[in-house]
Wavefront OBJ file of the C-alpha trace (Angstrom):
o trace
v 2.129 17.175 -18.864
v 1.243 20.311 -16.942
v -0.522 19.981 -13.634
v -3.283 22.359 -14.766
v -4.901 19.591 -16.852
v -4.863 17.083 -14.019
v -7.439 16.204 -11.388
v -7.180 17.948 -8.035
v -7.797 16.455 -4.592
v -9.695 18.512 -1.980
v -6.295 19.450 -0.472
v -4.870 20.965 -3.677
v -5.021 24.546 -2.383
v -3.320 23.501 0.853
v -0.499 21.875 -1.121
v 0.032 25.001 -3.222
v -0.094 27.327 -0.212
v 2.427 25.067 1.515
v 4.892 25.203 -1.374
v 4.326 21.679 -2.585
v 6.204 20.700 -5.757
v 3.264 19.372 -7.733
v 3.745 16.503 -10.186
v 1.419 14.307 -12.253
v 0.570 11.025 -10.550
v -2.192 8.635 -11.656
v -4.029 11.501 -13.347
v -3.821 13.817 -10.326
v -1.638 16.781 -9.454
v 0.086 15.554 -6.289
v 2.860 16.947 -4.085
v 6.232 15.253 -4.613
v 7.839 17.200 -1.753
v 7.822 20.476 0.150
v 10.599 22.931 0.990
v 12.366 20.648 3.488
v 12.977 18.018 0.814
v 12.414 14.271 0.662
v 15.184 13.234 3.060
v 14.007 15.577 5.816
v 10.370 14.609 5.282
v 11.282 10.938 5.483
v 13.130 11.428 8.774
v 10.315 13.550 10.207
v 7.866 10.673 9.718
v 10.254 8.179 11.324
v 10.800 10.484 14.335
v 7.552 12.481 14.712
v 4.425 12.465 12.535
v 3.667 13.298 8.906
v 0.396 14.075 7.146
v -0.050 12.649 3.641
v -2.812 13.428 1.163
v -3.799 10.104 -0.416
v -7.171 11.253 -1.673
v -6.269 10.134 -5.199
v -6.762 6.539 -4.087
v -10.142 4.949 -4.705
v -12.626 4.311 -1.920
v -15.370 1.855 -2.866
v -18.272 0.841 -0.639
v -19.923 -2.562 -1.147
v -23.441 -2.527 0.278
v -25.060 -5.969 0.503
v -28.435 -6.088 -1.248
v -29.626 -8.496 1.456
v -28.609 -6.107 4.225
v -26.265 -8.766 5.660
v -22.578 -7.818 5.450
v -21.690 -11.531 5.520
v -23.224 -11.792 2.037
v -21.004 -8.990 0.720
v -17.961 -10.641 2.293
v -18.674 -13.995 0.671
v -19.328 -12.278 -2.661
v -15.992 -10.432 -2.537
v -14.208 -13.746 -1.966
v -15.033 -14.556 -5.610
v -12.438 -11.950 -6.597
v -9.740 -12.093 -3.891
v -7.777 -14.873 -2.134
v -8.144 -13.519 1.418
v -10.632 -14.739 4.012
v -13.088 -11.846 3.983
v -15.951 -13.781 5.576
v -14.018 -14.099 8.840
v -13.250 -10.380 8.949
v -14.872 -9.023 12.099
v -16.765 -5.764 12.364
v -14.276 -2.933 12.890
v -11.332 -4.777 11.380
v -9.398 -4.388 8.110
v -7.423 -6.824 5.927
v -5.002 -6.610 2.980
v -5.647 -8.621 -0.199
v -5.390 -8.593 -4.013
v -7.700 -8.789 -7.018
v -6.310 -11.604 -9.178
v -6.700 -12.641 -12.819
v -7.143 -16.087 -14.390
v -3.376 -16.601 -14.527
v -2.951 -15.759 -10.854
v -1.553 -12.298 -11.641
v -2.390 -9.308 -9.466
v -4.861 -6.824 -10.969
v -4.589 -4.543 -7.927
v -3.906 -4.749 -4.216
v -6.343 -3.303 -1.726
v -7.460 -2.925 1.873
v -10.878 -4.215 2.948
v -12.576 -2.856 6.081
v -15.739 -4.295 7.550
v -18.168 -1.563 8.557
v -21.625 -1.852 10.060
v -23.416 -1.507 6.719
v -20.913 -2.893 4.218
v -17.299 -3.323 3.158
v -15.069 -0.315 2.468
v -12.341 -1.011 -0.085
v -9.321 1.255 -0.618
v -7.746 0.646 -4.040
v -4.905 2.170 -6.030
v -5.576 5.379 -7.938
v -4.352 4.066 -11.284
v -6.544 0.963 -11.008
v -9.741 2.324 -9.516
v -11.749 2.592 -12.738
v -10.905 -1.002 -13.717
v -11.557 -2.182 -10.149
v -14.945 -0.483 -10.155
v -15.869 -2.120 -13.463
v -14.771 -5.520 -12.124
v -16.779 -5.158 -8.928
v -19.874 -3.883 -10.709
v -19.800 -6.694 -13.270
v -19.020 -9.575 -10.902
v -20.871 -8.633 -7.721
v -23.998 -7.033 -9.169
v -26.289 -9.761 -7.840
v -25.084 -9.444 -4.255
v -23.900 -5.851 -3.790
v -24.492 -2.248 -4.663
v -21.056 -0.915 -5.621
v -20.481 2.758 -4.824
v -17.335 4.743 -5.644
v -17.021 7.223 -2.774
v -16.174 10.218 -4.958
v -17.220 12.676 -2.272
v -14.586 11.498 0.210
v -10.923 12.324 0.760
v -8.263 10.178 2.417
v -5.569 11.467 4.775
v -2.734 9.411 6.267
v -1.217 10.433 9.595
v 1.972 8.433 10.093
v 4.748 8.304 12.645
v 5.471 7.426 16.292
v 3.573 10.514 17.499
v 0.481 9.820 15.364
v -1.605 8.513 18.256
v -0.986 11.466 20.555
v -1.675 13.832 17.660
v -4.984 12.327 16.565
v -6.099 11.688 20.159
v -6.307 15.459 20.648
v -9.359 15.311 18.374
v -10.580 11.730 18.914
v -9.385 10.220 22.181
v -10.826 6.788 21.323
v -8.013 6.178 18.825
v -5.852 5.282 21.841
v -7.907 2.072 22.153
v -7.294 1.033 18.550
v -4.636 -1.497 17.498
v -3.161 -2.250 14.084
v -5.886 -2.863 11.491
v -8.746 -1.698 13.729
v -11.347 0.530 12.065
v -13.648 2.979 13.856
v -16.067 5.729 12.890
v -15.127 8.764 14.964
v -15.524 12.550 14.902
v -12.470 14.699 14.134
v -13.099 18.442 14.528
v -16.811 17.824 13.965
v -16.329 15.713 10.828
v -17.517 12.107 10.860
v -14.497 10.023 9.765
v -13.785 6.350 9.113
v -10.387 5.818 10.732
v -8.185 2.746 10.318
v -5.011 2.149 12.308
v -2.843 1.341 9.301
v -0.624 2.973 6.733
v 2.097 2.613 4.165
v 5.248 3.674 5.985
v 5.981 0.891 8.485
v 5.266 3.344 11.285
v 2.301 3.428 13.609
v -0.408 5.628 12.187
v -3.882 6.119 10.826
v -5.692 6.518 7.528
v -8.623 8.897 7.820
v -11.517 8.803 5.356
v -13.311 12.136 5.559
v -15.889 13.900 3.409
v -14.341 16.077 0.696
v -16.038 19.180 2.093
v -14.389 18.680 5.507
v -10.988 17.420 4.332
v -9.162 20.735 4.023
v -10.371 21.928 7.437
v -9.466 18.658 9.171
v -6.023 18.604 7.530
v -5.303 22.178 8.645
v -6.421 21.328 12.204
v -4.022 18.402 12.307
v -1.240 20.608 10.944
v -1.779 23.077 13.799
v -0.090 20.481 16.020
v 3.598 21.523 16.180
v 4.911 18.014 15.506
v 2.944 17.495 12.249
v 4.303 18.300 8.786
v 2.901 17.781 5.304
v 4.764 14.997 3.519
v 4.919 14.370 -0.236
v 4.943 11.332 -2.479
v 8.745 11.204 -2.612
v 9.108 10.390 1.073
v 6.059 8.145 0.922
v 7.942 6.003 -1.609
v 11.209 5.785 0.347
v 9.308 5.055 3.582
v 7.269 2.224 2.071
v 10.378 0.799 0.380
v 12.263 0.659 3.680
v 9.133 -0.992 5.120
v 9.268 -3.660 2.379
v 5.812 -2.799 1.078
v 4.885 -3.358 -2.567
v 4.056 -0.542 -4.961
v 1.489 -1.679 -7.513
v 2.798 -1.265 -11.052
v 6.403 -1.663 -9.874
v 6.741 -4.573 -7.432
v 3.484 -6.320 -8.343
v 1.365 -6.341 -11.484
v -0.710 -8.627 -13.701
v 2.334 -10.814 -14.404
v 3.223 -11.523 -10.760
v 1.285 -13.794 -8.418
v 0.873 -13.252 -4.666
v 3.196 -16.206 -3.998
v 5.939 -14.905 -6.299
v 5.542 -11.528 -4.581
v 6.041 -13.150 -1.142
v 2.523 -12.115 -0.137
v 1.293 -15.607 0.750
v 0.811 -14.392 4.348
v -2.259 -12.568 3.031
v -3.930 -15.860 1.984
v -5.495 -17.377 5.079
v -5.786 -21.116 5.730
v -9.512 -21.160 4.951
v -8.853 -20.205 1.305
v -6.008 -22.691 0.737
v -6.333 -26.311 -0.315
v -8.134 -28.223 2.423
v -9.599 -25.024 3.886
v -13.265 -24.353 4.578
v -13.645 -22.149 1.458
v -10.614 -23.129 -0.588
v -10.149 -21.466 -3.968
v -13.012 -19.919 -5.876
v -11.088 -16.778 -6.874
v -9.494 -16.079 -10.295
v -6.268 -18.002 -10.796
v -6.827 -20.110 -7.681
v -5.512 -23.298 -9.289
v -2.216 -21.579 -10.118
v -1.824 -19.689 -6.820
v -2.773 -22.634 -4.597
v -0.493 -24.876 -6.657
v 2.373 -22.446 -6.073
v 1.677 -22.477 -2.328
v 2.155 -26.243 -2.322
v 4.869 -26.669 -4.959
v 6.840 -23.428 -4.813
v 7.696 -20.848 -7.483
v 10.598 -20.289 -9.841
v 11.118 -16.631 -8.820
v 10.555 -14.590 -5.646
v 10.422 -10.962 -4.569
v 13.386 -10.220 -2.317
v 15.040 -7.331 -0.519
v 18.397 -6.119 -1.842
v 21.180 -4.097 -0.200
v 23.398 -2.785 -3.030
v 26.988 -1.885 -2.095
v 28.057 1.772 -2.118
v 25.887 4.891 -1.959
v 24.259 4.971 -5.408
v 20.670 3.678 -5.598
v 19.901 0.893 -8.053
v 16.618 1.826 -9.679
v 13.541 0.154 -11.137
v 14.182 -2.218 -14.067
v 17.917 -2.637 -13.418
v 18.826 -6.205 -14.459
v 20.132 -8.666 -11.885
v 22.741 -11.351 -12.566
v 24.207 -14.327 -10.738
v 27.739 -13.180 -11.607
v 29.689 -9.944 -11.931
v 30.371 -10.647 -15.609
v 26.637 -10.455 -16.501
v 26.684 -13.984 -17.928
v 23.641 -15.387 -16.089
v 20.542 -13.199 -15.908
v 18.377 -14.050 -12.876
v 15.904 -11.199 -12.498
v 15.442 -7.453 -12.163
v 15.022 -4.659 -9.642
v 11.425 -3.426 -9.257
v 11.966 -0.578 -6.748
v 15.132 1.117 -5.604
v 16.126 4.266 -3.741
v 18.413 5.623 -1.047
v 16.993 4.677 2.358
v 17.505 7.636 4.710
v 16.865 5.548 7.835
v 18.999 2.648 6.623
v 21.709 5.068 5.547
v 22.318 3.429 2.194
v 20.653 2.193 -0.965
v 17.807 -0.313 -0.643
v 15.887 -2.128 -3.340
v 13.400 -4.868 -4.027
v 13.269 -7.142 -7.025
v 12.606 -10.604 -8.371
v 15.289 -13.259 -8.633
v 15.338 -16.945 -9.468
v 14.315 -18.888 -6.355
v 17.694 -20.626 -6.245
v 19.311 -17.218 -5.777
v 16.846 -15.883 -3.199
v 18.486 -17.012 0.062
v 19.104 -14.301 2.675
v 22.776 -13.337 2.613
v 23.363 -14.497 -0.958
v 25.081 -11.951 -3.234
v 23.753 -11.129 -6.694
v 24.890 -8.389 -9.083
v 22.895 -5.422 -10.339
v 23.800 -3.586 -13.518
v 24.132 0.160 -12.888
v 25.158 2.149 -15.990
v 27.206 -0.802 -17.209
v 28.868 -1.324 -13.839
v 28.402 -4.416 -11.709
v 27.075 -3.637 -8.199
v 27.202 -6.494 -5.658
v 23.843 -6.631 -3.877
v 23.100 -8.815 -0.873
v 19.713 -10.540 -0.598
v 18.254 -9.113 2.614
v 15.273 -9.804 4.844
v 12.288 -7.463 4.563
v 11.456 -5.025 5.987
v 14.718 -3.072 5.962
v 13.464 -1.054 8.951
v 11.481 -2.788 11.725
v 7.763 -2.052 11.677
v 6.354 -0.093 14.612
v 2.696 -1.054 14.402
v 0.673 -1.017 17.636
v -0.475 -4.599 18.029
l 1 2 3 4 5 6 7 8 9 10 11 12 13 14 15 16 17 18 19 20 21 22 23 24 25 26 27 28 29 30 31 32 33 34 35 36 37 38 39 40 41 42 43 44 45 46 47 48 49 50 51 52 53 54 55 56 57 58 59 60 61 62 63 64 65 66 67 68 69 70 71 72 73 74 75 76 77 78 79 80 81 82 83 84 85 86 87 88 89 90 91 92 93 94 95 96 97 98 99 100 101 102 103 104 105 106 107 108 109 110 111 112 113 114 115 116 117 118 119 120 121 122 123 124 125 126 127 128 129 130 131 132 133 134 135 136 137 138 139 140 141 142 143 144 145 146 147 148 149 150 151 152 153 154 155 156 157 158 159 160 161 162 163 164 165 166 167 168 169 170 171 172 173 174 175 176 177 178 179 180 181 182 183 184 185 186 187 188 189 190 191 192 193 194 195 196 197 198 199 200 201 202 203 204 205 206 207 208 209 210 211 212 213 214 215 216 217 218 219 220 221 222 223 224 225 226 227 228 229 230 231 232 233 234 235 236 237 238 239 240 241 242 243 244 245 246 247 248 249 250 251 252 253 254 255 256 257 258 259 260 261 262 263 264 265 266 267 268 269 270 271 272 273 274 275 276 277 278 279 280 281 282 283 284 285 286 287 288 289 290 291 292 293 294 295 296 297 298 299 300 301 302 303 304 305 306 307 308 309 310 311 312 313 314 315 316 317 318 319 320 321 322 323 324 325 326 327 328 329 330 331 332 333 334 335 336 337 338 339 340 341 342 343 344 345 346 347 348 349 350 351 352 353 354 355 356 357 358 359 360 361 362 363 364 365 366 367 368 369 370 371 372 373 374 375 376 377 378
């Protein structure tokens, strides 16, 4: 598919001027990499600061019809397993939309603003998410897709000093804080979060201001544009799930090792236990365990083991126990890293399983996630 038939984000011209290698992604023309290449871009984010265009993702505002944001929070709990009602003003939380079988329809971030809840959802899922929200929350909320907004991600150990040049108050923010601040005259909703394992910010800005704000940030000598290729290797080293690869409608939050995102209040015995799609299955798994789990994998050698590679308990491929869901070379780790699902009995840290790579058996050690320590400001 040529990129000329695809949707463009407000930063499309900037990507082309900057030599971005544009590829189709979730219906958009997006930059895979720039001239420096994926490895160099990856390292730049780990050592300095990178600017990502993530405007293809969906931003959805839930406005409570009652005017009380608590009502929108309680309404959203009908669709997700997280405790949204306890989310304080100016804070953000990760959760998932689930289906009746406990599978994950999408994963998302929820921020509590003064007048509603701002949801950031995956690009490939945003139309279905919007339909779900509009059909299920119509009595309590006005659901608005924020089509006139772009989303930038500024990631890396120098992100704070970079953004503070334009909005000094970001120095006061800690991981998962959300503030509305001006950046070069543009009113932005800024969260201290990201998808790289590094400290950083996601900046929601109006589409008309996005290109100007991005160029201002890039005037800082330590900031470089970063493409989707490095975004994927960074998030993989950080042990973060990619929807459609590591989680989907057939995996539950417990199988995906995301039970940390289900607070006590929503579990059995909690103040608002259950009430979301698939709750009986998910809460049962929390109490009784699961037959498979998402794990980290460190394959031997230098060759990455990619998505869908089968995993076995033995080098002879006699006992199939799962498959790889994401795999790449980790530039910071200095070797191949992967994530996948294996039978729970084979999921202990340090246990060796075997991946099939072009007919060859590759010993792969079950490893703790993340592969690279997170550097969030807490």
